[in-house]
All heavy atoms as a GROMACS GRO file, in nm:
protein
  595
    1MET      N    1   1.086   3.645  -2.109
    1MET     CA    2   1.099   3.513  -2.167
    1MET      C    3   0.962   3.443  -2.168
    1MET      O    4   0.870   3.487  -2.103
    1MET     CB    5   1.201   3.430  -2.088
    1MET     CG    6   1.340   3.490  -2.078
    1MET     SD    7   1.436   3.438  -2.218
    1MET     CE    8   1.558   3.564  -2.219
    2ALA      N    9   0.952   3.334  -2.236
    2ALA     CA   10   0.824   3.268  -2.260
    2ALA      C   11   0.763   3.213  -2.131
    2ALA      O   12   0.800   3.107  -2.084
    2ALA     CB   13   0.843   3.156  -2.359
    3GLY      N   14   0.669   3.289  -2.074
    3GLY     CA   15   0.594   3.240  -1.959
    3GLY      C   16   0.666   3.253  -1.826
    3GLY      O   17   0.608   3.224  -1.723
    4ILE      N   18   0.791   3.296  -1.824
    4ILE     CA   19   0.866   3.309  -1.699
    4ILE      C   20   0.893   3.457  -1.676
    4ILE      O   21   0.960   3.522  -1.754
    4ILE     CB   22   0.998   3.230  -1.703
    4ILE    CG1   23   0.970   3.082  -1.728
    4ILE    CG2   24   1.075   3.249  -1.574
    4ILE    CD1   25   1.094   2.999  -1.747
    5GLU      N   26   0.837   3.508  -1.567
    5GLU     CA   27   0.856   3.649  -1.533
    5GLU      C   28   0.958   3.658  -1.420
    5GLU      O   29   0.934   3.608  -1.310
    5GLU     CB   30   0.724   3.712  -1.491
    5GLU     CG   31   0.619   3.714  -1.601
    5GLU     CD   32   0.659   3.802  -1.718
    5GLU    OE1   33   0.725   3.905  -1.698
    5GLU    OE2   34   0.622   3.765  -1.833
    6ILE      N   35   1.071   3.721  -1.445
    6ILE     CA   36   1.176   3.741  -1.346
    6ILE      C   37   1.183   3.891  -1.316
    6ILE      O   38   1.192   3.972  -1.409
    6ILE     CB   39   1.313   3.692  -1.398
    6ILE    CG1   40   1.306   3.547  -1.444
    6ILE    CG2   41   1.422   3.711  -1.293
    6ILE    CD1   42   1.291   3.445  -1.336
    7PRO      N   43   1.176   3.929  -1.188
    7PRO     CA   44   1.190   4.071  -1.156
    7PRO      C   45   1.324   4.126  -1.205
    7PRO      O   46   1.424   4.053  -1.212
    7PRO     CB   47   1.182   4.075  -1.003
    7PRO     CG   48   1.120   3.946  -0.963
    7PRO     CD   49   1.151   3.848  -1.070
    8VAL      N   50   1.326   4.254  -1.239
    8VAL     CA   51   1.446   4.318  -1.295
    8VAL      C   52   1.563   4.306  -1.198
    8VAL      O   53   1.677   4.286  -1.240
    8VAL     CB   54   1.417   4.466  -1.330
    8VAL    CG1   55   1.542   4.536  -1.380
    8VAL    CG2   56   1.306   4.474  -1.432
    9ALA      N   57   1.536   4.313  -1.068
    9ALA     CA   58   1.644   4.308  -0.969
    9ALA      C   59   1.712   4.171  -0.967
    9ALA      O   60   1.829   4.160  -0.929
    9ALA     CB   61   1.589   4.340  -0.831
   10GLU      N   62   1.642   4.066  -1.010
   10GLU     CA   63   1.697   3.930  -1.006
   10GLU      C   64   1.747   3.883  -1.142
   10GLU      O   65   1.785   3.767  -1.156
   10GLU     CB   66   1.591   3.833  -0.953
   10GLU     CG   67   1.551   3.862  -0.810
   10GLU     CD   68   1.445   3.766  -0.759
   10GLU    OE1   69   1.417   3.665  -0.826
   10GLU    OE2   70   1.390   3.793  -0.652
   11GLN      N   71   1.748   3.969  -1.242
   11GLN     CA   72   1.791   3.929  -1.376
   11GLN      C   73   1.942   3.945  -1.390
   11GLN      O   74   1.992   4.038  -1.451
   11GLN     CB   75   1.720   4.012  -1.482
   11GLN     CG   76   1.574   3.979  -1.496
   11GLN     CD   77   1.507   4.056  -1.608
   11GLN    OE1   78   1.571   4.133  -1.679
   11GLN    NE2   79   1.378   4.036  -1.623
   12SER      N   80   2.012   3.848  -1.337
   12SER     CA   81   2.158   3.849  -1.353
   12SER      C   82   2.192   3.780  -1.484
   12SER      O   83   2.109   3.711  -1.543
   12SER     CB   84   2.223   3.776  -1.235
   12SER     OG   85   2.193   3.639  -1.241
   13PRO      N   86   2.315   3.797  -1.532
   13PRO     CA   87   2.354   3.728  -1.656
   13PRO      C   88   2.340   3.576  -1.646
   13PRO      O   89   2.305   3.510  -1.744
   13PRO     CB   90   2.500   3.770  -1.675
   13PRO     CG   91   2.514   3.898  -1.599
   13PRO     CD   92   2.418   3.889  -1.486
   14LEU      N   93   2.365   3.521  -1.528
   14LEU     CA   94   2.351   3.376  -1.510
   14LEU      C   95   2.205   3.332  -1.526
   14LEU      O   96   2.176   3.233  -1.592
   14LEU     CB   97   2.405   3.334  -1.372
   14LEU     CG   98   2.390   3.186  -1.338
   14LEU    CD1   99   2.469   3.100  -1.436
   14LEU    CD2  100   2.434   3.161  -1.196
   15VAL      N  101   2.113   3.408  -1.466
   15VAL     CA  102   1.970   3.374  -1.474
   15VAL      C  103   1.924   3.381  -1.619
   15VAL      O  104   1.852   3.293  -1.668
   15VAL     CB  105   1.887   3.467  -1.384
   15VAL    CG1  106   1.739   3.449  -1.409
   15VAL    CG2  107   1.919   3.442  -1.237
   16LEU      N  108   1.965   3.485  -1.690
   16LEU     CA  109   1.926   3.499  -1.831
   16LEU      C  110   1.984   3.387  -1.916
   16LEU      O  111   1.917   3.336  -2.007
   16LEU     CB  112   1.969   3.636  -1.883
   16LEU     CG  113   1.900   3.757  -1.817
   16LEU    CD1  114   1.959   3.886  -1.870
   16LEU    CD2  115   1.751   3.751  -1.838
   17ALA      N  116   2.108   3.347  -1.887
   17ALA     CA  117   2.169   3.236  -1.962
   17ALA      C  118   2.095   3.106  -1.936
   17ALA      O  119   2.072   3.027  -2.028
   17ALA     CB  120   2.316   3.223  -1.925
   18LEU      N  121   2.056   3.084  -1.811
   18LEU     CA  122   1.981   2.962  -1.778
   18LEU      C  123   1.843   2.961  -1.844
   18LEU      O  124   1.796   2.855  -1.889
   18LEU     CB  125   1.968   2.947  -1.626
   18LEU     CG  126   2.098   2.914  -1.552
   18LEU    CD1  127   2.075   2.916  -1.402
   18LEU    CD2  128   2.152   2.780  -1.595
   19LEU      N  129   1.778   3.074  -1.851
   19LEU     CA  130   1.649   3.081  -1.920
   19LEU      C  131   1.664   3.050  -2.068
   19LEU      O  132   1.578   2.984  -2.128
   19LEU     CB  133   1.585   3.219  -1.900
   19LEU     CG  134   1.530   3.246  -1.760
   19LEU    CD1  135   1.483   3.390  -1.749
   19LEU    CD2  136   1.418   3.151  -1.726
   20THR      N  137   1.772   3.095  -2.127
   20THR     CA  138   1.798   3.065  -2.269
   20THR      C  139   1.817   2.915  -2.289
   20THR      O  140   1.764   2.856  -2.384
   20THR     CB  141   1.922   3.142  -2.317
   20THR    OG1  142   1.903   3.281  -2.292
   20THR    CG2  143   1.946   3.120  -2.464
   21VAL      N  144   1.893   2.853  -2.198
   21VAL     CA  145   1.916   2.708  -2.207
   21VAL      C  146   1.783   2.634  -2.191
   21VAL      O  147   1.756   2.537  -2.264
   21VAL     CB  148   2.018   2.663  -2.100
   21VAL    CG1  149   2.023   2.512  -2.089
   21VAL    CG2  150   2.155   2.720  -2.131
   22ILE      N  151   1.700   2.679  -2.098
   22ILE     CA  152   1.570   2.614  -2.077
   22ILE      C  153   1.485   2.622  -2.202
   22ILE      O  154   1.421   2.524  -2.243
   22ILE     CB  155   1.498   2.677  -1.956
   22ILE    CG1  156   1.569   2.638  -1.826
   22ILE    CG2  157   1.351   2.633  -1.950
   22ILE    CD1  158   1.518   2.712  -1.704
   23GLN      N  159   1.484   2.737  -2.267
   23GLN     CA  160   1.405   2.752  -2.390
   23GLN      C  161   1.456   2.660  -2.500
   23GLN      O  162   1.377   2.598  -2.572
   23GLN     CB  163   1.409   2.896  -2.438
   23GLN     CG  164   1.319   2.988  -2.361
   23GLN     CD  165   1.321   3.128  -2.418
   23GLN    OE1  166   1.422   3.173  -2.471
   23GLN    NE2  167   1.209   3.198  -2.406
   24LYS      N  168   1.587   2.650  -2.515
   24LYS     CA  169   1.643   2.562  -2.618
   24LYS      C  170   1.608   2.417  -2.591
   24LYS      O  171   1.573   2.341  -2.682
   24LYS     CB  172   1.795   2.580  -2.626
   24LYS     CG  173   1.837   2.710  -2.689
   24LYS     CD  174   1.988   2.721  -2.693
   24LYS     CE  175   2.032   2.855  -2.751
   24LYS     NZ  176   2.178   2.871  -2.750
   25LEU      N  177   1.618   2.376  -2.464
   25LEU     CA  178   1.587   2.237  -2.430
   25LEU      C  179   1.438   2.207  -2.449
   25LEU      O  180   1.402   2.097  -2.494
   25LEU     CB  181   1.629   2.207  -2.286
   25LEU     CG  182   1.779   2.200  -2.262
   25LEU    CD1  183   1.808   2.182  -2.114
   25LEU    CD2  184   1.842   2.088  -2.342
   26ALA      N  185   1.352   2.302  -2.418
   26ALA     CA  186   1.209   2.281  -2.438
   26ALA      C  187   1.177   2.266  -2.586
   26ALA      O  188   1.097   2.181  -2.625
   26ALA     CB  189   1.131   2.397  -2.378
   27ALA      N  190   1.241   2.348  -2.670
   27ALA     CA  191   1.219   2.337  -2.815
   27ALA      C  192   1.270   2.204  -2.868
   27ALA      O  193   1.204   2.138  -2.950
   27ALA     CB  194   1.287   2.452  -2.887
   28GLU      N  195   1.387   2.161  -2.822
   28GLU     CA  196   1.443   2.034  -2.865
   28GLU      C  197   1.354   1.917  -2.820
   28GLU      O  198   1.332   1.822  -2.896
   28GLU     CB  199   1.585   2.016  -2.810
   28GLU     CG  200   1.651   1.888  -2.854
   28GLU     CD  201   1.790   1.870  -2.794
   28GLU    OE1  202   1.837   1.960  -2.723
   28GLU    OE2  203   1.850   1.764  -2.819
   29ASN      N  204   1.304   1.927  -2.697
   29ASN     CA  205   1.216   1.823  -2.644
   29ASN      C  206   1.090   1.810  -2.730
   29ASN      O  207   1.048   1.699  -2.764
   29ASN     CB  208   1.180   1.856  -2.499
   29ASN     CG  209   1.111   1.741  -2.430
   29ASN    OD1  210   1.090   1.636  -2.488
   29ASN    ND2  211   1.075   1.763  -2.306
   30GLN      N  212   1.031   1.923  -2.768
   30GLN     CA  213   0.911   1.919  -2.852
   30GLN      C  214   0.942   1.863  -2.990
   30GLN      O  215   0.864   1.785  -3.045
   30GLN     CB  216   0.851   2.060  -2.864
   30GLN     CG  217   0.718   2.060  -2.935
   30GLN     CD  218   0.614   1.977  -2.864
   30GLN    OE1  219   0.598   1.987  -2.744
   30GLN    NE2  220   0.545   1.893  -2.938
   31ASP      N  221   1.058   1.899  -3.046
   31ASP     CA  222   1.097   1.844  -3.176
   31ASP      C  223   1.111   1.692  -3.170
   31ASP      O  224   1.070   1.620  -3.260
   31ASP     CB  225   1.228   1.906  -3.224
   31ASP     CG  226   1.212   2.053  -3.261
   31ASP    OD1  227   1.097   2.096  -3.283
   31ASP    OD2  228   1.315   2.123  -3.266
   32LEU      N  229   1.171   1.643  -3.062
   32LEU     CA  230   1.189   1.498  -3.047
   32LEU      C  231   1.054   1.428  -3.029
   32LEU      O  232   1.033   1.319  -3.084
   32LEU     CB  233   1.282   1.468  -2.930
   32LEU     CG  234   1.428   1.508  -2.952
   32LEU    CD1  235   1.507   1.491  -2.823
   32LEU    CD2  236   1.490   1.428  -3.063
   33ARG      N  237   0.965   1.489  -2.954
   33ARG     CA  238   0.830   1.429  -2.939
   33ARG      C  239   0.758   1.423  -3.073
   33ARG      O  240   0.693   1.323  -3.105
   33ARG     CB  241   0.747   1.509  -2.840
   33ARG     CG  242   0.789   1.491  -2.696
   33ARG     CD  243   0.704   1.577  -2.605
   33ARG     NE  244   0.751   1.574  -2.470
   33ARG     CZ  245   0.705   1.489  -2.377
   33ARG    NH1  246   0.611   1.403  -2.408
   33ARG    NH2  247   0.753   1.492  -2.255
   34ASP      N  248   0.770   1.529  -3.152
   34ASP     CA  249   0.707   1.531  -3.284
   34ASP      C  250   0.767   1.424  -3.374
   34ASP      O  251   0.695   1.357  -3.450
   34ASP     CB  252   0.723   1.668  -3.349
   34ASP     CG  253   0.645   1.777  -3.276
   34ASP    OD1  254   0.552   1.743  -3.199
   34ASP    OD2  255   0.677   1.896  -3.296
   35GLU      N  256   0.898   1.404  -3.367
   35GLU     CA  257   0.962   1.302  -3.449
   35GLU      C  258   0.919   1.163  -3.408
   35GLU      O  259   0.896   1.076  -3.492
   35GLU     CB  260   1.114   1.315  -3.439
   35GLU     CG  261   1.187   1.219  -3.531
   35GLU     CD  262   1.338   1.237  -3.528
   35GLU    OE1  263   1.388   1.325  -3.455
   35GLU    OE2  264   1.406   1.160  -3.598
   36ILE      N  265   0.905   1.140  -3.278
   36ILE     CA  266   0.858   1.009  -3.231
   36ILE      C  267   0.719   0.980  -3.285
   36ILE      O  268   0.690   0.871  -3.334
   36ILE     CB  269   0.860   1.004  -3.076
   36ILE    CG1  270   1.004   0.996  -3.027
   36ILE    CG2  271   0.780   0.885  -3.025
   36ILE    CD1  272   1.018   1.014  -2.877
   37GLN      N  273   0.630   1.081  -3.278
   37GLN     CA  274   0.496   1.062  -3.331
   37GLN      C  275   0.498   1.035  -3.480
   37GLN      O  276   0.422   0.952  -3.531
   37GLN     CB  277   0.409   1.185  -3.301
   37GLN     CG  278   0.374   1.200  -3.156
   37GLN     CD  279   0.294   1.084  -3.103
   37GLN    OE1  280   0.211   1.027  -3.173
   37GLN    NE2  281   0.320   1.045  -2.980
   38ARG      N  282   0.585   1.104  -3.552
   38ARG     CA  283   0.595   1.084  -3.697
   38ARG      C  284   0.645   0.943  -3.728
   38ARG      O  285   0.593   0.874  -3.817
   38ARG     CB  286   0.690   1.186  -3.759
   38ARG     CG  287   0.701   1.177  -3.910
   38ARG     CD  288   0.803   1.275  -3.966
   38ARG     NE  289   0.936   1.260  -3.909
   38ARG     CZ  290   1.026   1.168  -3.948
   38ARG    NH1  291   0.996   1.083  -4.043
   38ARG    NH2  292   1.144   1.161  -3.892
   39LEU      N  293   0.744   0.896  -3.652
   39LEU     CA  294   0.798   0.762  -3.676
   39LEU      C  295   0.698   0.653  -3.640
   39LEU      O  296   0.693   0.548  -3.705
   39LEU     CB  297   0.928   0.743  -3.597
   39LEU     CG  298   1.046   0.827  -3.645
   39LEU    CD1  299   1.164   0.813  -3.550
   39LEU    CD2  300   1.087   0.788  -3.786
   40LYS      N  301   0.619   0.676  -3.538
   40LYS     CA  302   0.516   0.580  -3.501
   40LYS      C  303   0.397   0.586  -3.596
   40LYS      O  304   0.313   0.497  -3.596
   40LYS     CB  305   0.466   0.608  -3.359
   40LYS     CG  306   0.562   0.566  -3.251
   40LYS     CD  307   0.497   0.592  -3.117
   40LYS     CE  308   0.581   0.541  -3.003
   40LYS     NZ  309   0.515   0.563  -2.874
   41LYS      N  310   0.390   0.694  -3.674
   41LYS     CA  311   0.282   0.716  -3.770
   41LYS      C  312   0.146   0.722  -3.701
   41LYS      O  313   0.046   0.673  -3.751
   41LYS     CB  314   0.282   0.610  -3.879
   41LYS     CG  315   0.405   0.613  -3.963
   41LYS     CD  316   0.402   0.509  -4.071
   41LYS     CE  317   0.534   0.515  -4.147
   41LYS     NZ  318   0.544   0.411  -4.244
   42THR      N  319   0.143   0.781  -3.584
   42THR     CA  320   0.018   0.803  -3.515
   42THR      C  321   0.008   0.950  -3.481
   42THR      O  322   0.106   1.018  -3.465
   42THR     CB  323   0.009   0.722  -3.384
   42THR    OG1  324   0.116   0.763  -3.298
   42THR    CG2  325   0.018   0.574  -3.409
   43THR      N  326  -0.114   0.996  -3.472
   43THR     CA  327  -0.133   1.136  -3.436
   43THR      C  328  -0.187   1.148  -3.294
   43THR      O  329  -0.161   1.246  -3.227
   43THR     CB  330  -0.230   1.204  -3.533
   43THR    OG1  331  -0.351   1.130  -3.536
   43THR    CG2  332  -0.171   1.210  -3.672
   44THR      N  333  -0.264   1.051  -3.250
   44THR     CA  334  -0.320   1.057  -3.116
   44THR      C  335  -0.307   0.919  -3.052
   44THR      O  336  -0.275   0.820  -3.118
   44THR     CB  337  -0.469   1.096  -3.119
   44THR    OG1  338  -0.539   0.999  -3.197
   44THR    CG2  339  -0.488   1.233  -3.179
   45ARG      N  340  -0.336   0.915  -2.925
   45ARG     CA  341  -0.336   0.786  -2.857
   45ARG      C  342  -0.456   0.704  -2.903
   45ARG      O  343  -0.562   0.758  -2.933
   45ARG     CB  344  -0.345   0.807  -2.706
   45ARG     CG  345  -0.223   0.881  -2.652
   45ARG     CD  346  -0.231   0.894  -2.506
   45ARG     NE  347  -0.220   0.761  -2.449
   45ARG     CZ  348  -0.209   0.736  -2.321
   45ARG    NH1  349  -0.208   0.833  -2.235
   45ARG    NH2  350  -0.199   0.613  -2.275
   46PRO      N  351  -0.443   0.572  -2.910
   46PRO     CA  352  -0.556   0.490  -2.955
   46PRO      C  353  -0.669   0.495  -2.852
   46PRO      O  354  -0.645   0.504  -2.732
   46PRO     CB  355  -0.498   0.349  -2.965
   46PRO     CG  356  -0.379   0.351  -2.877
   46PRO     CD  357  -0.326   0.492  -2.880
   47LYS      N  358  -0.792   0.490  -2.902
   47LYS     CA  359  -0.907   0.491  -2.815
   47LYS      C  360  -0.944   0.346  -2.782
   47LYS      O  361  -0.977   0.268  -2.871
   47LYS     CB  362  -1.022   0.564  -2.880
   47LYS     CG  363  -0.996   0.712  -2.896
   47LYS     CD  364  -1.119   0.783  -2.946
   47LYS     CE  365  -1.100   0.931  -2.937
   47LYS     NZ  366  -1.022   0.990  -3.040
   48ILE      N  367  -0.940   0.311  -2.657
   48ILE     CA  368  -0.971   0.176  -2.612
   48ILE      C  369  -1.110   0.179  -2.551
   48ILE      O  370  -1.136   0.254  -2.456
   48ILE     CB  371  -0.867   0.126  -2.511
   48ILE    CG1  372  -0.729   0.126  -2.576
   48ILE    CG2  373  -0.905  -0.013  -2.460
   48ILE    CD1  374  -0.616   0.096  -2.482
   49LYS      N  375  -1.200   0.098  -2.605
   49LYS     CA  376  -1.337   0.095  -2.556
   49LYS      C  377  -1.342   0.021  -2.422
   49LYS      O  378  -1.265  -0.074  -2.400
   49LYS     CB  379  -1.427   0.026  -2.656
   49LYS     CG  380  -1.439   0.101  -2.786
   49LYS     CD  381  -1.530   0.029  -2.882
   49LYS     CE  382  -1.535   0.104  -3.014
   49LYS     NZ  383  -1.618   0.034  -3.111
   50PRO      N  384  -1.432   0.058  -2.333
   50PRO     CA  385  -1.444  -0.012  -2.206
   50PRO      C  386  -1.495  -0.155  -2.228
   50PRO      O  387  -1.564  -0.184  -2.325
   50PRO     CB  388  -1.543   0.070  -2.126
   50PRO     CG  389  -1.613   0.156  -2.224
   50PRO     CD  390  -1.522   0.171  -2.342
   51SER      N  391  -1.459  -0.241  -2.138
   51SER     CA  392  -1.497  -0.381  -2.149
   51SER      C  393  -1.648  -0.397  -2.139
   51SER      O  394  -1.713  -0.335  -2.054
   51SER     CB  395  -1.430  -0.462  -2.037
   51SER     OG  396  -1.477  -0.595  -2.040
   52ARG      N  397  -1.704  -0.481  -2.224
   52ARG     CA  398  -1.847  -0.506  -2.218
   52ARG      C  399  -1.880  -0.602  -2.106
   52ARG      O  400  -1.995  -0.617  -2.068
   52ARG     CB  401  -1.896  -0.563  -2.351
   52ARG     CG  402  -1.880  -0.464  -2.464
   52ARG     CD  403  -1.940  -0.508  -2.594
   52ARG     NE  404  -1.956  -0.653  -2.606
   52ARG     CZ  405  -1.991  -0.716  -2.715
   52ARG    NH1  406  -2.011  -0.648  -2.823
   52ARG    NH2  407  -2.004  -0.846  -2.719
   53MET      N  408  -1.781  -0.670  -2.052
   53MET     CA  409  -1.806  -0.766  -1.945
   53MET      C  410  -1.843  -0.696  -1.815
   53MET      O  411  -1.900  -0.757  -1.725
   53MET     CB  412  -1.685  -0.856  -1.926
   53MET     CG  413  -1.655  -0.943  -2.045
   53MET     SD  414  -1.512  -1.047  -2.020
   53MET     CE  415  -1.572  -1.157  -1.897
   54LEU      N  416  -1.809  -0.569  -1.802
   54LEU     CA  417  -1.836  -0.497  -1.678
   54LEU      C  418  -1.980  -0.446  -1.672
   54LEU      O  419  -2.026  -0.407  -1.565
   54LEU     CB  420  -1.740  -0.379  -1.665
   54LEU     CG  421  -1.592  -0.418  -1.657
   54LEU    CD1  422  -1.506  -0.293  -1.652
   54LEU    CD2  423  -1.565  -0.506  -1.538
   55LYS      N  424  -2.052  -0.446  -1.784
   55LYS     CA  425  -2.190  -0.397  -1.786
   55LYS      C  426  -2.281  -0.504  -1.725
   55LYS      O  427  -2.262  -0.624  -1.747
   55LYS     CB  428  -2.236  -0.370  -1.928
   55LYS     CG  429  -2.169  -0.252  -1.993
   55LYS     CD  430  -2.227  -0.230  -2.131
   55LYS     CE  431  -2.157  -0.119  -2.202
   55LYS     NZ  432  -2.208  -0.102  -2.338
   56PRO      N  433  -2.382  -0.461  -1.650
   56PRO     CA  434  -2.478  -0.561  -1.599
   56PRO      C  435  -2.563  -0.614  -1.712
   56PRO      O  436  -2.594  -0.542  -1.807
   56PRO     CB  437  -2.562  -0.480  -1.499
   56PRO     CG  438  -2.545  -0.338  -1.541
   56PRO     CD  439  -2.410  -0.328  -1.604
   57ARG      N  440  -2.595  -0.740  -1.705
   57ARG     CA  441  -2.676  -0.802  -1.810
   57ARG      C  442  -2.820  -0.757  -1.796
   57ARG      O  443  -2.871  -0.744  -1.685
   57ARG     CB  444  -2.667  -0.954  -1.800
   57ARG     CG  445  -2.526  -1.003  -1.825
   57ARG     CD  446  -2.520  -1.150  -1.825
   57ARG     NE  447  -2.586  -1.197  -1.946
   57ARG     CZ  448  -2.606  -1.323  -1.975
   57ARG    NH1  449  -2.567  -1.416  -1.893
   57ARG    NH2  450  -2.665  -1.359  -2.086
   58PRO      N  451  -2.888  -0.733  -1.906
   58PRO     CA  452  -3.029  -0.692  -1.898
   58PRO      C  453  -3.114  -0.807  -1.844
   58PRO      O  454  -3.090  -0.924  -1.873
   58PRO     CB  455  -3.066  -0.658  -2.041
   58PRO     CG  456  -2.964  -0.724  -2.126
   58PRO     CD  457  -2.840  -0.738  -2.042
   59SER      N  458  -3.212  -0.772  -1.766
   59SER     CA  459  -3.300  -0.872  -1.709
   59SER      C  460  -3.388  -0.932  -1.819
   59SER      O  461  -3.433  -0.863  -1.909
   59SER     CB  462  -3.388  -0.807  -1.602
   59SER     OG  463  -3.479  -0.901  -1.552
   60SER      N  464  -3.413  -1.062  -1.809
   60SER     CA  465  -3.494  -1.128  -1.911
   60SER      C  466  -3.637  -1.150  -1.861
   60SER      O  467  -3.706  -1.238  -1.908
   60SER     CB  468  -3.430  -1.261  -1.950
   60SER     OG  469  -3.425  -1.346  -1.837
   61LYS      N  470  -3.680  -1.070  -1.764
   61LYS     CA  471  -3.815  -1.087  -1.709
   61LYS      C  472  -3.904  -0.975  -1.759
   61LYS      O  473  -3.862  -0.862  -1.778
   61LYS     CB  474  -3.812  -1.086  -1.557
   61LYS     CG  475  -3.742  -1.205  -1.497
   61LYS     CD  476  -3.754  -1.205  -1.349
   61LYS     CE  477  -3.689  -1.329  -1.289
   61LYS     NZ  478  -3.709  -1.337  -1.146
   62ASN      N  479  -4.034  -1.007  -1.778
   62ASN     CA  480  -4.134  -0.907  -1.812
   62ASN      C  481  -4.173  -0.830  -1.687
   62ASN      O  482  -4.127  -0.860  -1.577
   62ASN     CB  483  -4.259  -0.975  -1.870
   62ASN     CG  484  -4.232  -1.031  -2.009
   62ASN    OD1  485  -4.141  -0.985  -2.076
   62ASN    ND2  486  -4.310  -1.130  -2.049
   63GLU      N  487  -4.264  -0.731  -1.704
   63GLU     CA  488  -4.310  -0.654  -1.590
   63GLU      C  489  -4.384  -0.742  -1.489
   63GLU      O  490  -4.384  -0.716  -1.370
   63GLU     CB  491  -4.400  -0.539  -1.635
   63GLU     CG  492  -4.329  -0.428  -1.712
   63GLU     CD  493  -4.316  -0.461  -1.859
   63GLU    OE1  494  -4.397  -0.540  -1.912
   63GLU    OE2  495  -4.223  -0.408  -1.921
   64ASP      N  496  -4.452  -0.846  -1.537
   64ASP     CA  497  -4.528  -0.931  -1.446
   64ASP      C  498  -4.441  -1.037  -1.378
   64ASP      O  499  -4.491  -1.116  -1.298
   64ASP     CB  500  -4.646  -0.997  -1.520
   64ASP     CG  501  -4.598  -1.086  -1.634
   64ASP    OD1  502  -4.478  -1.088  -1.664
   64ASP    OD2  503  -4.684  -1.153  -1.695
   65GLY      N  504  -4.312  -1.040  -1.405
   65GLY     CA  505  -4.222  -1.132  -1.338
   65GLY      C  506  -4.195  -1.260  -1.413
   65GLY      O  507  -4.110  -1.337  -1.373
   66SER      N  508  -4.270  -1.286  -1.523
   66SER     CA  509  -4.246  -1.409  -1.598
   66SER      C  510  -4.131  -1.388  -1.695
   66SER      O  511  -4.104  -1.276  -1.739
   66SER     CB  512  -4.373  -1.450  -1.673
   66SER     OG  513  -4.404  -1.351  -1.769
   67LYS      N  514  -4.062  -1.494  -1.728
   67LYS     CA  515  -3.949  -1.485  -1.820
   67LYS      C  516  -3.998  -1.473  -1.964
   67LYS      O  517  -4.101  -1.528  -2.001
   67LYS     CB  518  -3.859  -1.607  -1.807
   67LYS     CG  519  -3.782  -1.610  -1.678
   67LYS     CD  520  -3.679  -1.719  -1.684
   67LYS     CE  521  -3.591  -1.712  -1.561
   67LYS     NZ  522  -3.480  -1.803  -1.569
   68LYS      N  523  -3.923  -1.402  -2.045
   68LYS     CA  524  -3.953  -1.388  -2.187
   68LYS      C  525  -3.914  -1.516  -2.258
   68LYS      O  526  -3.817  -1.581  -2.221
   68LYS     CB  527  -3.873  -1.275  -2.250
   68LYS     CG  528  -3.906  -1.139  -2.202
   68LYS     CD  529  -3.817  -1.040  -2.279
   68LYS     CE  530  -3.826  -0.903  -2.224
   68LYS     NZ  531  -3.736  -0.811  -2.293
   69LYS      N  532  -3.988  -1.549  -2.361
   69LYS     CA  533  -3.949  -1.661  -2.444
   69LYS      C  534  -3.869  -1.608  -2.561
   69LYS      O  535  -3.897  -1.501  -2.614
   69LYS     CB  536  -4.073  -1.736  -2.495
   69LYS     CG  537  -4.144  -1.812  -2.388
   69LYS     CD  538  -4.245  -1.905  -2.447
   69LYS     CE  539  -4.304  -1.991  -2.338
   69LYS     NZ  540  -4.386  -2.096  -2.391
   70GLN      N  541  -3.771  -1.682  -2.599
   70GLN     CA  542  -3.689  -1.641  -2.711
   70GLN      C  543  -3.766  -1.660  -2.840
   70GLN      O  544  -3.852  -1.748  -2.849
   70GLN     CB  545  -3.561  -1.724  -2.713
   70GLN     CG  546  -3.481  -1.703  -2.590
   70GLN     CD  547  -3.334  -1.692  -2.618
   70GLN    OE1  548  -3.293  -1.714  -2.730
   70GLN    NE2  549  -3.256  -1.656  -2.520
   71PRO      N  550  -3.741  -1.577  -2.941
   71PRO     CA  551  -3.814  -1.592  -3.067
   71PRO      C  552  -3.790  -1.731  -3.127
   71PRO      O  553  -3.679  -1.783  -3.124
   71PRO     CB  554  -3.754  -1.486  -3.157
   71PRO     CG  555  -3.664  -1.403  -3.074
   71PRO     CD  556  -3.647  -1.471  -2.943
   72GLY      N  557  -3.894  -1.789  -3.176
   72GLY     CA  558  -3.883  -1.919  -3.240
   72GLY      C  559  -3.893  -2.035  -3.141
   72GLY      O  560  -3.882  -2.150  -3.178
   73SER      N  561  -3.915  -2.003  -3.013
   73SER     CA  562  -3.920  -2.113  -2.915
   73SER      C  563  -4.064  -2.163  -2.891
   73SER      O  564  -4.082  -2.260  -2.821
   73SER     CB  565  -3.861  -2.067  -2.781
   73SER     OG  566  -3.940  -1.964  -2.726
   74GLN      N  567  -4.163  -2.095  -2.949
   74GLN     CA  568  -4.300  -2.140  -2.931
   74GLN      C  569  -4.325  -2.264  -3.016
   74GLN      O  570  -4.274  -2.277  -3.126
   74GLN     CB  571  -4.397  -2.030  -2.972
   74GLN     CG  572  -4.389  -1.909  -2.885
   74GLN     CD  573  -4.480  -1.799  -2.936
   74GLN    OE1  574  -4.529  -1.806  -3.049
   74GLN    NE2  575  -4.501  -1.699  -2.854
   75LYS      N  576  -4.407  -2.356  -2.964
   75LYS     CA  577  -4.439  -2.476  -3.039
   75LYS      C  578  -4.550  -2.444  -3.139
   75LYS      O  579  -4.638  -2.365  -3.113
   75LYS     CB  580  -4.486  -2.586  -2.945
   75LYS     CG  581  -4.375  -2.636  -2.857
   75LYS     CD  582  -4.420  -2.753  -2.776
   75LYS     CE  583  -4.306  -2.802  -2.691
   75LYS     NZ  584  -4.344  -2.918  -2.612
   76ARG      N  585  -4.545  -2.511  -3.250
   76ARG     CA  586  -4.644  -2.484  -3.353
   76ARG      C  587  -4.743  -2.596  -3.360
   76ARG      O  588  -4.722  -2.706  -3.334
   76ARG     CB  589  -4.576  -2.468  -3.488
   76ARG     CG  590  -4.491  -2.346  -3.488
   76ARG     CD  591  -4.430  -2.324  -3.622
   76ARG     NE  592  -4.343  -2.206  -3.611
   76ARG     CZ  593  -4.263  -2.166  -3.702
   76ARG    NH1  594  -4.252  -2.231  -3.814
   76ARG    NH2  595  -4.189  -2.061  -3.685
   0.00000   0.00000   0.00000
């Protein structure tokens, strides 16, 4: 059977019947999952980007320790 190896000594009619039931239920389960995906009209889970709030803010200081001036802030 699919992926289940049962020794010949343990293959009773009951065990074989239960394996058949397991295979049918697994196939039905997969069919239902496929139908749910079709009804939701999605193929994969949505990709959620990580929050930008968790990133540390870049430092606004130069190498010499002084703060950078924003563009357009110089007096003319």
